[in-house]
N, C-alpha and C positions, 0 to 999 in steps of 0.2 A: 505494500500499500504506500502510496505517495500522497501524504495530506499535511498541510502546514499547521493543522491542529492536532498535536501530539494524543490528546484525549480521545479523538475519533478512532485513531489507530489501536489505542489500548482497549477502548470499547468494544470494537469489532472483533479484536483478537480474543477477548475474554468471552464474548458471545459465542463465537466459533469453537472456542476449546471446551466450553461446557456444554455443549449440546451435540447430537450426532448429526452434523450437516455435511460431513464429507469435506470441509473445506479447512485448510491450515494456512496460517499466516506465517510465511517464513522470513518476512522482515518488513519493517516501515521505515520510512524517511520523510524529511520534509521537502527534499527535491529530488528530481530523477537522478541527477549526478551522484547525490548521497546515497541512493539506493543501489545503484550500480556498483559503487564503492564498497558498500556493506556485503553485498550479496556475491559479488564476482560472476557467477553463473546466473543466467535469467532464470525467474520462476515461470510457471505455467502462464500466469496472467498477472497483471497489475492492475489495481483498482487506483486510477488516477483522479485527484481533485482536480477541478477544471480550473480553478485559479488559485495560484500558489502565491506566498507572501514575496517570493523572489520576482514576481511580476513576468516569469517566463510564459511565452506562448504556448497554449494548450495543443496547437497543431504541431509545433517543433517539439513540444514533450512527447507527443504520440509518436511522431516518426522516430525520435531518438530510441524509445522504447522498443518500436518494431524493428529497428535496425540492430539492437541488442539482441532480439530474437524471441521476444515475448508477446503476448497479446494484450490488448489494453480495453479496460471497461472504464468509462468515464462515470464520476461520482459528482454530483452537482446539487446545489440548492434550486437550479431550475430556471434562473432568471438571465442566464448568459446565453440565449438561444444562438446567436451568431457564432460564438466561440465553440459551442457544442457541436453546431454544424461543420464548421472548420475542422474539429478534431475528428469527427467521424469521416469527412472528406480525405483527412490525412491517413486513414485507415483503422482508427478505433472500431471495435466491433460492437460496441453497444453504450447505452448511457443508463444509469440509474439515479433516480432522485433520492436525495437523502431523507425524504419523508416516506419513501415507500418502505413496506414492511421487510423485515429481514429476509423472510421466505422468499421474496422477489428477487432480492440481491443474490442469495444463493442460487436461484434458478438461473439468474444471468449469468453468473460465474459459470454453472456447469454448462450453459448453453454455448458460451464464447470458447470455452475449453474443450469442447466435443466436436470432433469432425464429422460431418454428415456427408453421405453419398448424394450428390446432385448431378443431374443430367442436363446437358446443354442442347441446343435444338437440333444439332447433328447427332445427338445420342451417345455422345463421349460421355463417361462418367467420371467425375473428380471428387475428392474428398476435401471439403472446405468448411471452415468453423462456423458454427452458427452465430446469429446476430440478435441482439435485443435490444428495444427501446422501450423506456418507461412509458406506459399509457398517460402518465402525467405530462409528458414531453412531446409526445407523437404528433399531436395535431399542429403545435406550433412549429416544430421541425418540417412538419409537411408542407406548412404554408411557405416557409422560408426556402424550401428545396425547389418549389414550384413557383415562386415570386414572378412577376412579370418584368420585363426590361423597363427601363426608365420612361418609355413612351415619348422618348424625345423631348422631355422637358428640360428646359435651360435651367442653369444652377439657381438663379433667383427664383424662378417658378418652383421648383423642388423646395427650396427653403421655406417659401412662402406656404406652399402647401403643407409641408411637415408641421409648421408651427399653428396654421390654422386647423389642421386636422386632429391635432392633439387637444384642441379645446380652447385655444386662445381665441378672443374675439379680434375682429379685424384691427381694432385700435392697438391692441397690445402686439399683434404680429408686427405692424409698422414701427412700433417703440423699439421691438427687439431687433427689427432688421435696419433701423435707423433710415426709413423712409417714410414718405408720406402715405396717408390712408388710400389716397387715390391711386398711388403707384402699386401699393399692394393689391388693391380690387383688380387692376390691370392684369397683373402676375396671376392671380387666382382666377380670372376669367380666362386668360390664355391656357392655363393648366387644365382647367375643365375642358375646354375645347379639344385639347389633345387628347385628354384621357377618354372623351366621347369617341373621339375618331379610332383610338385603339380599341374600342368595345367595353370600356368602363362604364358603370353607371357614376353619374355625378351630379345628380340633382339635389342632394341633401348633404348635410355635413357627416351623416353616417356613410353615406356612399363614399365620400372623400376620405374618410378614415380607412375604410375597407381598401381603397385603391393606394393609400399610403401605406398599409401593410403589406400588400401584395408588391409594391415597390421597393419595400425593403427598407423605408425610411421612418417607418413608426414599427416598434415591436409587436409582435402577435399578442393578442389578450387571452390569457391562460387563466 
Protein backbone atom coordinates (compact mmCIF):
# COMPACT_ATOMS: atom_id res chain seq x y z
CA UNK A 1 0.00 0.00 0.00
CA UNK A 2 1.08 3.56 -0.78
CA UNK A 3 -0.79 6.13 1.29
CA UNK A 4 0.46 9.30 2.96
CA UNK A 5 -1.74 8.63 6.00
CA UNK A 6 0.03 5.85 7.96
CA UNK A 7 -3.13 5.02 9.91
CA UNK A 8 -4.84 3.94 6.69
CA UNK A 9 -2.16 1.36 5.99
CA UNK A 10 -2.04 0.22 9.60
CA UNK A 11 -5.83 -0.05 9.79
CA UNK A 12 -6.21 -2.09 6.62
CA UNK A 13 -3.29 -4.32 7.60
CA UNK A 14 -5.01 -5.05 10.90
CA UNK A 15 -8.35 -5.76 9.23
CA UNK A 16 -6.83 -8.14 6.69
CA UNK A 17 -4.76 -9.97 9.30
CA UNK A 18 -7.71 -10.51 11.66
CA UNK A 19 -10.09 -11.91 9.05
CA UNK A 20 -9.94 -14.72 6.53
CA UNK A 21 -9.89 -12.42 3.51
CA UNK A 22 -7.03 -14.14 1.74
CA UNK A 23 -5.18 -10.82 1.43
CA UNK A 24 -1.74 -10.20 2.93
CA UNK A 25 -0.18 -6.74 3.22
CA UNK A 26 3.54 -7.19 2.57
CA UNK A 27 4.49 -3.55 2.96
CA UNK A 28 3.30 0.04 3.12
CA UNK A 29 4.93 3.39 2.44
CA UNK A 30 4.21 7.08 2.03
CA UNK A 31 5.53 7.22 -1.55
CA UNK A 32 6.06 4.89 -4.49
CA UNK A 33 9.85 5.22 -4.29
CA UNK A 34 9.80 4.39 -0.59
CA UNK A 35 7.74 1.25 -1.21
CA UNK A 36 10.11 0.07 -3.94
CA UNK A 37 13.09 0.59 -1.63
CA UNK A 38 11.43 -1.28 1.24
CA UNK A 39 10.28 -4.29 -0.73
CA UNK A 40 12.84 -4.72 -3.45
CA UNK A 41 10.64 -7.18 -5.34
CA UNK A 42 7.22 -6.10 -6.59
CA UNK A 43 4.12 -7.48 -4.83
CA UNK A 44 1.12 -8.93 -6.65
CA UNK A 45 -0.61 -5.56 -6.51
CA UNK A 46 -0.33 -2.10 -4.98
CA UNK A 47 -3.18 -0.16 -3.42
CA UNK A 48 -2.28 3.40 -4.44
CA UNK A 49 -3.73 6.54 -2.87
CA UNK A 50 -4.65 8.88 -5.71
CA UNK A 51 -3.16 12.00 -4.11
CA UNK A 52 0.01 11.86 -2.00
CA UNK A 53 1.69 14.48 0.17
CA UNK A 54 4.69 14.66 -2.17
CA UNK A 55 2.36 16.05 -4.89
CA UNK A 56 3.43 13.29 -7.28
CA UNK A 57 1.34 12.59 -10.36
CA UNK A 58 -1.08 9.66 -10.03
CA UNK A 59 -0.49 8.73 -13.66
CA UNK A 60 3.30 8.75 -13.24
CA UNK A 61 3.02 6.79 -9.98
CA UNK A 62 0.86 4.24 -11.76
CA UNK A 63 3.30 3.89 -14.64
CA UNK A 64 6.28 3.58 -12.26
CA UNK A 65 4.56 0.75 -10.40
CA UNK A 66 3.58 -1.05 -13.60
CA UNK A 67 7.14 -0.73 -14.92
CA UNK A 68 8.30 -2.21 -11.61
CA UNK A 69 6.18 -5.26 -12.37
CA UNK A 70 3.08 -4.93 -10.23
CA UNK A 71 -0.60 -4.20 -10.80
CA UNK A 72 -2.26 -1.05 -9.51
CA UNK A 73 -5.56 -0.45 -7.73
CA UNK A 74 -6.40 3.20 -7.05
CA UNK A 75 -7.75 4.09 -3.59
CA UNK A 76 -9.49 7.47 -3.36
CA UNK A 77 -11.92 9.75 -1.56
CA UNK A 78 -13.57 10.08 -4.94
CA UNK A 79 -13.45 13.79 -5.75
CA UNK A 80 -10.44 13.71 -8.09
CA UNK A 81 -12.16 12.37 -11.18
CA UNK A 82 -9.69 13.73 -13.73
CA UNK A 83 -6.71 12.28 -11.84
CA UNK A 84 -8.46 8.93 -11.43
CA UNK A 85 -9.20 8.78 -15.15
CA UNK A 86 -5.60 9.60 -16.04
CA UNK A 87 -4.35 6.88 -13.67
CA UNK A 88 -6.70 4.35 -15.28
CA UNK A 89 -5.54 5.45 -18.72
CA UNK A 90 -1.94 4.99 -17.51
CA UNK A 91 -2.69 1.36 -16.74
CA UNK A 92 -4.30 1.11 -13.30
CA UNK A 93 -6.69 -1.84 -13.30
CA UNK A 94 -9.31 -0.40 -11.02
CA UNK A 95 -10.42 2.14 -8.48
CA UNK A 96 -12.02 1.75 -5.05
CA UNK A 97 -13.66 4.52 -3.05
CA UNK A 98 -12.49 4.86 0.55
CA UNK A 99 -16.12 4.73 1.65
CA UNK A 100 -16.70 1.38 -0.05
CA UNK A 101 -17.07 -1.60 2.28
CA UNK A 102 -14.02 -3.75 2.96
CA UNK A 103 -15.71 -6.61 1.11
CA UNK A 104 -15.67 -4.58 -2.10
CA UNK A 105 -12.01 -3.65 -1.62
CA UNK A 106 -11.12 -7.32 -1.17
CA UNK A 107 -13.13 -8.27 -4.24
CA UNK A 108 -11.35 -5.57 -6.25
CA UNK A 109 -7.94 -6.87 -5.14
CA UNK A 110 -8.90 -10.41 -6.09
CA UNK A 111 -10.23 -9.24 -9.45
CA UNK A 112 -7.14 -7.34 -10.55
CA UNK A 113 -4.75 -10.08 -9.38
CA UNK A 114 -6.65 -12.86 -11.18
CA UNK A 115 -5.99 -13.46 -14.87
CA UNK A 116 -9.07 -14.30 -16.91
CA UNK A 117 -9.17 -16.00 -20.30
CA UNK A 118 -10.57 -13.52 -22.81
CA UNK A 119 -11.21 -13.96 -26.49
CA UNK A 120 -10.69 -11.34 -29.19
CA UNK A 121 -12.83 -10.95 -32.30
CA UNK A 122 -10.54 -13.28 -34.25
CA UNK A 123 -11.03 -16.02 -31.69
CA UNK A 124 -7.57 -15.75 -30.13
CA UNK A 125 -7.54 -16.28 -26.38
CA UNK A 126 -5.30 -14.41 -23.95
CA UNK A 127 -4.99 -14.27 -20.18
CA UNK A 128 -5.66 -10.76 -18.91
CA UNK A 129 -6.19 -9.33 -15.42
CA UNK A 130 -9.69 -8.35 -14.40
CA UNK A 131 -10.76 -4.75 -13.83
CA UNK A 132 -12.85 -3.15 -11.10
CA UNK A 133 -14.45 0.30 -10.82
CA UNK A 134 -16.29 1.38 -7.69
CA UNK A 135 -20.01 1.90 -8.38
CA UNK A 136 -19.67 5.22 -6.56
CA UNK A 137 -17.34 6.49 -9.28
CA UNK A 138 -18.50 4.66 -12.39
CA UNK A 139 -20.97 7.28 -13.63
CA UNK A 140 -18.58 10.22 -13.18
CA UNK A 141 -15.75 8.40 -14.92
CA UNK A 142 -18.04 7.34 -17.76
CA UNK A 143 -19.04 10.98 -18.31
CA UNK A 144 -15.42 12.10 -18.40
CA UNK A 145 -14.37 9.27 -20.69
CA UNK A 146 -17.03 10.12 -23.25
CA UNK A 147 -17.14 13.87 -22.82
CA UNK A 148 -17.54 15.97 -25.90
CA UNK A 149 -14.80 18.05 -27.55
CA UNK A 150 -14.76 21.77 -26.85
CA UNK A 151 -17.37 22.48 -29.56
CA UNK A 152 -15.00 25.06 -31.07
CA UNK A 153 -15.59 27.48 -28.22
CA UNK A 154 -12.98 30.21 -27.84
CA UNK A 155 -11.13 30.50 -24.53
CA UNK A 156 -13.21 33.42 -23.29
CA UNK A 157 -16.43 31.69 -24.30
CA UNK A 158 -15.36 28.56 -22.38
CA UNK A 159 -14.43 30.67 -19.35
CA UNK A 160 -17.75 32.52 -19.35
CA UNK A 161 -19.66 29.26 -19.80
CA UNK A 162 -17.79 27.55 -16.95
CA UNK A 163 -18.47 30.39 -14.49
CA UNK A 164 -22.09 30.88 -15.52
CA UNK A 165 -22.89 27.16 -15.55
CA UNK A 166 -21.31 26.76 -12.10
CA UNK A 167 -24.11 28.96 -10.71
CA UNK A 168 -22.78 32.50 -10.84
CA UNK A 169 -25.10 35.23 -12.15
CA UNK A 170 -23.95 37.22 -15.16
CA UNK A 171 -22.87 40.17 -13.00
CA UNK A 172 -20.53 37.98 -10.95
CA UNK A 173 -19.17 36.30 -14.07
CA UNK A 174 -18.32 39.73 -15.45
CA UNK A 175 -16.58 40.69 -12.21
CA UNK A 176 -14.56 37.45 -12.15
CA UNK A 177 -13.48 37.90 -15.77
CA UNK A 178 -12.86 41.66 -15.39
CA UNK A 179 -15.26 42.38 -18.24
CA UNK A 180 -18.50 44.27 -18.72
CA UNK A 181 -21.80 42.43 -18.35
CA UNK A 182 -22.54 43.17 -21.99
CA UNK A 183 -19.33 41.49 -23.10
CA UNK A 184 -20.09 38.44 -20.97
CA UNK A 185 -23.57 38.23 -22.48
CA UNK A 186 -21.98 38.27 -25.92
CA UNK A 187 -19.61 35.43 -25.01
CA UNK A 188 -22.46 33.40 -23.54
CA UNK A 189 -24.66 33.99 -26.59
CA UNK A 190 -21.85 32.85 -28.90
CA UNK A 191 -21.22 29.82 -26.68
CA UNK A 192 -24.90 28.84 -26.77
CA UNK A 193 -25.03 29.18 -30.55
CA UNK A 194 -21.97 26.95 -30.98
CA UNK A 195 -23.30 24.39 -28.51
CA UNK A 196 -26.60 24.18 -30.38
CA UNK A 197 -24.71 23.70 -33.65
CA UNK A 198 -22.88 20.77 -32.03
CA UNK A 199 -26.15 19.16 -30.94
CA UNK A 200 -26.23 20.30 -27.30
CA UNK A 201 -29.30 21.52 -25.49
CA UNK A 202 -28.63 25.11 -24.42
CA UNK A 203 -32.00 26.62 -23.57
CA UNK A 204 -31.66 26.68 -19.79
CA UNK A 205 -28.94 27.07 -17.18
CA UNK A 206 -29.33 23.37 -16.38
CA UNK A 207 -28.70 22.58 -20.05
CA UNK A 208 -25.56 24.71 -19.96
CA UNK A 209 -24.31 22.94 -16.83
CA UNK A 210 -24.85 19.57 -18.50
CA UNK A 211 -22.95 20.80 -21.55
CA UNK A 212 -20.13 22.15 -19.38
CA UNK A 213 -19.76 18.75 -17.69
CA UNK A 214 -19.62 17.00 -21.04
CA UNK A 215 -17.02 19.51 -22.20
CA UNK A 216 -14.93 18.70 -19.13
CA UNK A 217 -14.86 22.26 -17.79
CA UNK A 218 -17.03 21.42 -14.76
CA UNK A 219 -16.72 18.27 -12.63
CA UNK A 220 -19.45 15.63 -12.82
CA UNK A 221 -22.11 15.59 -10.11
CA UNK A 222 -21.94 12.38 -8.03
